[in-house]
Legacy VTK file of the C-alpha trace (Angstrom):
# vtk DataFile Version 3.0
C-alpha trace
ASCII
DATASET POLYDATA
POINTS 112 float
124.521 -143.415 46.787
127.427 -145.624 45.914
130.691 -144.764 47.641
133.762 -145.252 45.463
137.254 -144.850 46.856
140.232 -143.703 44.869
143.341 -145.500 46.131
146.979 -145.297 45.068
146.340 -148.117 42.604
142.958 -147.070 41.184
139.229 -147.008 41.889
137.791 -149.336 44.535
134.262 -150.148 43.451
131.673 -151.834 45.716
129.787 -154.461 43.685
126.784 -156.698 44.365
126.817 -159.749 42.105
123.804 -161.738 40.951
125.116 -164.999 39.463
123.115 -167.298 37.178
121.193 -164.325 35.794
119.494 -164.406 32.409
122.085 -161.971 30.957
125.349 -160.200 31.715
124.576 -156.600 32.651
125.200 -153.724 35.029
122.322 -151.932 36.739
119.784 -150.545 36.789
120.512 -147.947 39.445
118.117 -147.404 42.343
118.618 -144.445 44.765
118.905 -146.697 47.835
121.789 -148.722 46.381
125.188 -148.811 48.073
126.788 -151.245 45.586
126.988 -151.392 41.797
124.633 -154.200 40.695
126.324 -156.641 38.321
124.366 -159.547 36.838
126.230 -162.443 35.245
125.056 -165.659 33.620
127.950 -167.651 35.087
127.347 -169.859 38.141
129.091 -169.081 41.451
131.459 -172.028 41.252
135.175 -172.361 40.559
135.558 -168.578 40.153
133.380 -168.487 37.034
131.138 -165.692 38.334
134.159 -163.634 39.408
135.695 -163.937 35.947
132.373 -162.911 34.399
132.168 -159.855 36.697
135.658 -158.830 35.593
134.708 -159.257 31.924
131.456 -157.270 32.249
133.101 -154.397 34.127
136.076 -154.263 31.749
133.816 -154.169 28.691
131.530 -151.532 30.212
134.365 -149.281 31.345
136.483 -149.748 28.243
139.520 -151.045 30.123
141.450 -154.286 29.795
140.476 -157.302 31.883
143.909 -157.200 33.476
143.034 -153.748 34.896
140.099 -155.212 36.841
140.529 -157.462 39.870
138.506 -158.700 42.823
140.147 -157.159 45.918
137.736 -158.506 48.563
134.774 -160.867 48.657
135.911 -163.653 46.348
133.188 -165.981 47.687
130.584 -163.352 48.567
127.958 -161.548 46.509
129.260 -158.271 47.938
132.705 -157.563 46.533
135.280 -154.806 46.349
136.590 -154.555 42.805
139.769 -152.660 42.003
139.949 -150.859 38.653
143.636 -150.039 38.088
143.587 -146.607 36.447
145.175 -143.207 36.886
143.183 -140.597 38.772
142.837 -138.544 35.590
140.879 -141.410 33.980
138.366 -141.729 36.848
135.760 -139.194 35.595
135.452 -140.961 32.238
135.059 -144.352 33.918
132.373 -143.033 36.265
130.508 -141.532 33.317
130.609 -144.887 31.475
129.471 -146.744 34.588
126.682 -144.251 35.221
125.473 -144.605 31.630
125.434 -148.409 31.942
123.377 -148.135 35.141
120.843 -145.802 33.530
121.778 -142.739 35.598
121.645 -139.170 34.430
124.729 -137.704 36.105
127.620 -139.492 37.862
127.505 -136.967 40.710
123.944 -138.129 41.508
125.060 -141.770 41.832
128.619 -141.835 43.145
130.532 -140.367 46.076
134.313 -140.358 45.841
LINES 1 113
112 0 1 2 3 4 5 6 7 8 9 10 11 12 13 14 15 16 17 18 19 20 21 22 23 24 25 26 27 28 29 30 31 32 33 34 35 36 37 38 39 40 41 42 43 44 45 46 47 48 49 50 51 52 53 54 55 56 57 58 59 60 61 62 63 64 65 66 67 68 69 70 71 72 73 74 75 76 77 78 79 80 81 82 83 84 85 86 87 88 89 90 91 92 93 94 95 96 97 98 99 100 101 102 103 104 105 106 107 108 109 110 111
């Protein structure tokens, strides 16, 4: 299961990035995963992959790019991404993320 923390500023999402992929995508989910898999076509140089991760997550979750930021792991494949949203918006975001990962129910994928 993927552990997501709700902080004072939003959702803290653990992400595993695969740069230089054949397409930009999230998922698919596997039961042993502890991070949200994000594939991006951008190379891991000059922050290009980080910007692509932000764009993919923002588009998938239906939030603005300015609401998504890399909190930890700027040069690592394993990152902590902050989604700046109100707590009331969290269930809808988790549902959108679960759908993108091919899950059936957010409660089967995420722990908050």
